[in-house]
C-alpha positions, 0 to 999 in steps of 0.5 A: 622548376625543380621536382623538389619544389613542385613536390613541396607545394603538393605535400605542404600541410595544411594543403594550399591550393595552387596552379602549375603553369607550363612553358606554353602557358597552360594552367593546371589548378591543383585543388586537392593534394591527390590531384597531382601525383609524381611518377616513380622518378619524379620526372612526370606529374600525373594530373587528374582533370576535373572531368576525371581524365588523366594527363601526364606532364613532364615536370621540367615543362612546369615553369611557375607555381601560384597559390589559389588562396592566401599564403603565409608570408614568411617572416625574415625576423625584422 
């Protein structure tokens, strides 16, 4: 998954909660925009767990993003 896509999800306004899924199937729910931040070059995601621990994830290992709440379905003009 591209870094740009992950950043778009985390910076969208209004913020929509989402889950990052890694290649090994682990899920990281992002319920607040500051729960996932990006390293200087965007190659890593700094993920803050609910128990206040920090995990560094290589962004290239994230294979899927899924919203946790209703998202607007894009209109394609038809």
